Each structure stands twice: as C-alpha cells, then as structure tokens.
C-alpha positions as CSV (number, residue, x, y, z in Angstrom):
1,M,3.6,29.0,37.0
2,R,3.5,25.2,37.3
3,Y,2.3,23.2,40.3
4,F,3.5,19.7,41.1
5,W,1.8,17.3,43.2
6,G,2.3,13.6,43.5
7,V,0.4,10.4,44.5
8,V,1.8,7.5,46.2
9,K,1.6,4.4,43.8
10,D,-1.5,2.3,44.6
11,S,-2.7,5.0,46.8
12,L,-5.4,7.6,46.7
13,E,-3.7,9.7,49.4
14,P,-2.1,12.8,48.0
15,L,1.5,13.4,49.0
16,A,2.2,16.0,51.7
17,L,4.4,18.2,49.5
18,K,3.4,21.1,47.2
19,V,6.1,22.5,44.8
20,T,5.2,25.6,42.6
21,V,7.9,26.8,40.1
22,N,7.6,30.2,38.5
23,G,8.5,30.5,34.8
24,R,11.0,33.3,35.2
25,L,14.7,33.5,35.9
26,P,16.0,32.8,38.4
27,A,13.5,30.0,38.8
28,V,11.9,30.3,42.1
29,A,10.4,27.1,43.6
30,R,8.1,27.2,46.7
31,V,8.4,24.0,48.7
32,S,5.7,23.4,51.4
33,G,4.8,20.4,53.4
34,E,6.9,17.3,54.0
35,L,9.9,16.4,51.9
36,D,10.8,12.8,52.4
37,L,11.1,9.3,50.6
38,A,7.7,9.5,49.1
39,T,7.8,13.1,48.0
40,G,11.4,13.7,47.1
41,P,10.9,12.6,43.5
42,V,8.2,15.2,43.1
43,L,10.7,17.9,43.8
44,T,13.4,16.4,41.7
45,A,11.0,16.2,38.8
46,A,9.8,19.6,39.2
47,L,13.4,20.9,39.3
48,A,14.4,18.9,36.4
49,D,12.3,21.0,34.2
50,V,14.4,24.0,35.0
51,Q,17.1,24.1,32.3
52,D,18.5,27.7,32.6
53,G,19.8,30.0,35.4
54,D,19.9,29.8,39.1
55,V,17.3,28.1,41.2
56,V,16.0,29.8,44.4
57,L,14.1,27.3,46.9
58,D,11.8,29.0,49.2
59,C,11.8,26.6,52.0
60,S,10.0,28.7,54.7
61,D,6.8,26.3,54.6
62,L,8.8,23.1,54.8
63,S,7.5,21.4,57.7
64,F,9.5,18.2,57.6
65,I,12.5,16.9,55.6
66,D,14.6,13.7,56.0
67,A,17.7,12.6,54.3
68,T,15.9,11.6,51.2
69,G,14.5,15.0,50.8
70,L,17.9,16.5,51.4
71,R,19.2,14.3,48.7
72,A,16.7,16.0,46.3
73,F,18.3,19.3,47.2
74,Q,21.8,17.8,46.3
75,I,20.6,16.5,43.0
76,A,19.2,20.0,42.2
77,Q,22.5,21.6,43.3
78,Q,24.6,19.2,41.1
79,A,22.2,20.0,38.0
80,C,22.7,23.7,38.6
81,R,26.4,23.4,38.9
82,A,26.7,21.3,35.7
83,R,25.1,24.3,33.8
84,G,27.0,27.0,35.6
85,A,24.2,28.0,37.9
86,K,23.6,28.0,41.6
87,L,21.0,26.7,43.9
88,V,19.9,29.1,46.8
89,L,17.9,28.1,49.8
90,V,15.7,31.0,50.9
91,D,14.2,31.1,54.5
92,P,15.0,27.6,55.5
93,S,12.4,26.3,58.0
94,P,13.6,25.2,61.4
95,A,13.3,21.6,60.3
96,L,15.7,22.1,57.4
97,E,18.1,24.1,59.3
98,R,18.3,21.4,62.0
99,L,18.8,18.7,59.6
100,L,21.5,20.6,57.6
101,K,23.3,21.1,60.8
102,M,23.0,17.6,62.0
103,V,24.5,16.1,58.9
104,G,27.3,18.8,58.5
105,L,25.7,20.4,55.4
106,D,24.9,23.7,56.9
107,T,27.5,25.6,54.7
108,A,27.0,23.2,51.5
109,F,24.1,25.5,50.3
110,P,24.0,29.2,49.9
111,V,21.3,30.4,52.2
112,Q,19.3,33.7,52.2
113,Q,16.7,35.2,54.3
114,E,13.6,36.6,52.3
115,E,14.6,40.2,52.8
116,E,18.0,39.4,51.1
117,A,16.6,37.6,48.2
118,S,14.1,40.3,47.2
C-alpha cells in the first residue's frame, strides 16, 4: 500500500488530503480530506501510478471537493478509458454527490455503495 501526501510549495502546512492506493487489482484508492486546487495534483499523481485494471475510488471520507478536484477524477477516468478500464466511485460523500449534481456529472461516473463493491 502506498500513501501520498503533499505539501504546498513554500509552505510547511500539510495538504488536507490523504490518498492511499493498494497494490492489487482493481486498484482501490481511499481519498479522505479536501480535494481542491492545492490537493488535486496529489490525487492525479497517485492515480498516474496505476497502469493496469480498473480504479475504485473510495470517497466516503472526502469532506470537500471543488471543480479542480473534480477535474482530477476526470483525468483519472480518461486514463482508465485509454487502457480499456473503468473508474468507479464508491460511497461518494455528500459533498461529492452535491457537486456532481450541480455540474451535471452525476451520471458521468459509475457509482457504487460499499456493500455493492464488496
């Protein structure tokens, strides 16, 4: 399992995002904290390491997401499609569900509840 954290350039403050990716297929990434302009690149970098198979994003602990964070999901989805795989969101937090509905992308990503993903 790999852990990814980031630090804002010229700052000693840790980013408010934690991403863990297991080493199995499908790759399961647990995303917790805030996904925004400062932390989106952390998620993008973590998922760029996944070269094979589907990607499952556990979003149950995602406390905040903005359009930049949503873009990180779109980049991951494009990478998955390019290799014939899919990106699945599991247990999207209320913040994520709200943003997806607001921007009309609530049907753009396959969504599962944790019970379905097991």
